[in-house]
C-alpha positions as CSV (number, residue, x, y, z in Angstrom):
1,M,106.2,164.3,49.1
2,T,107.9,165.2,45.8
3,S,108.4,168.9,45.1
4,R,107.4,170.1,41.7
5,L,109.6,172.0,39.3
6,T,108.7,175.7,39.3
7,R,109.3,178.4,36.7
8,H,109.2,182.1,36.6
9,E,108.0,182.3,33.0
10,L,106.6,180.2,30.2
11,T,107.1,180.9,26.5
12,D,106.2,179.3,23.2
13,D,109.6,177.7,23.1
14,D,109.0,175.7,26.3
15,T,107.7,172.1,26.5
16,G,105.9,170.0,29.0
17,V,102.7,170.3,31.0
18,W,102.4,173.2,33.5
19,I,99.9,174.5,35.9
20,V,99.7,178.3,36.1
21,H,98.1,179.6,39.3
22,T,96.7,183.1,39.5
23,R,96.1,185.5,42.4
24,S,92.3,185.2,41.8
25,G,92.4,181.5,42.5
26,S,92.2,180.2,39.0
27,A,94.5,177.5,37.7
28,Y,95.2,176.9,34.0
29,R,96.7,173.7,32.6
30,F,99.1,174.4,29.7
31,D,100.1,171.3,27.7
32,L,102.9,172.8,25.6
33,D,103.6,169.5,23.8
34,A,99.9,169.1,22.7
35,R,99.5,172.9,22.4
36,T,96.3,173.0,24.6
37,I,95.1,175.2,27.5
38,E,92.3,174.6,30.0
39,R,91.2,176.3,33.2
40,V,91.1,173.5,35.7
41,A,90.4,175.3,39.0
42,G,88.8,178.5,40.3
43,E,85.4,180.0,40.9
44,P,82.8,179.1,38.2
45,R,82.3,181.9,35.7
46,R,79.0,182.8,34.2
47,P,79.0,182.9,31.3
48,A,81.9,180.5,30.9
49,A,85.0,181.8,29.1
50,P,86.5,179.8,26.2
51,A,89.5,178.7,28.4
52,D,87.1,177.0,30.8
53,S,87.1,174.1,28.4
54,L,90.0,172.5,26.5
55,Q,91.2,174.8,23.7
56,S,94.0,174.8,21.2
57,L,96.8,177.1,22.2
58,R,98.0,179.3,19.4
59,A,100.6,181.4,21.2
60,I,101.7,182.5,24.7
61,I,101.9,186.3,24.6
62,E,103.0,186.8,28.2
63,L,103.0,184.3,31.1
64,R,105.3,185.5,33.9
65,V,104.9,185.4,37.7
66,G,103.9,188.9,38.9
67,L,102.1,189.9,35.7
68,P,98.7,189.2,34.2
69,G,98.8,186.2,31.8
70,R,97.9,186.6,28.1
71,W,97.6,184.0,25.4
72,W,95.9,183.4,22.1
73,M,93.8,180.3,21.4
74,R,91.7,178.7,18.8
75,N,88.2,178.6,20.2
76,R,86.7,175.1,20.0
77,S,83.5,175.9,21.9
78,G,82.2,178.6,19.5
79,G,80.2,181.6,20.3
80,Y,82.6,184.2,18.8
81,V,82.6,186.0,15.5
82,D,86.0,184.8,14.5
83,P,86.8,181.5,16.3
84,D,90.4,181.7,15.2
85,Q,91.1,184.8,17.2
86,V,90.4,184.4,20.8
87,W,92.6,186.1,23.4
88,Q,92.6,185.2,27.0
89,W,93.8,187.3,29.9
90,S,94.2,186.1,33.4
91,S,94.7,187.9,36.7
92,V,98.2,188.2,38.0
93,V,100.2,185.0,37.8
94,A,101.1,183.8,41.3
95,A,103.0,180.6,40.4
96,I,104.0,178.3,37.6
97,E,104.6,174.6,38.4
98,Q,105.2,171.4,36.5
99,A,101.9,169.4,36.3
100,T,101.4,166.0,37.9
101,D,98.9,163.5,36.5
102,D,96.1,165.0,38.6
103,P,94.6,168.5,38.1
104,P,94.6,170.9,41.1
105,Q,92.1,169.9,43.8
106,E,90.9,173.4,44.8
107,S,87.5,173.8,43.1
108,K,87.6,171.9,39.7
109,L,85.4,173.2,37.0
110,S,82.8,171.2,35.0
111,T,82.1,171.7,31.3
112,D,78.8,173.5,32.2
113,G,80.6,176.2,34.3
114,G,79.7,174.7,37.7
115,S,81.9,172.9,40.1
116,R,82.9,169.3,39.6
117,Q,82.0,166.6,42.1
């Protein structure tokens, strides 16, 4: 088994693809090269939040182990007055690890907010 590279913090200056795990059980895939963000694991949310589907990442505000995560995205899915100004907050970040080709296997999300098969 290969160990993954871990980080204590991500900033806008970083590159690569990272999975951010939160204490609530969610996992977010940050592709800092493509500037995208997507929630890839966790309990389904109703209604779904913008980060439950692939979104354009505008900026990382704070993404550090031990603190709640905060970032700014362009909302591709609509449903907000100003789609260019969507903030996302997460629960406390528990771990940040370099992504592999496969998303986390916990409980993957589908585009309709339910769990993937």
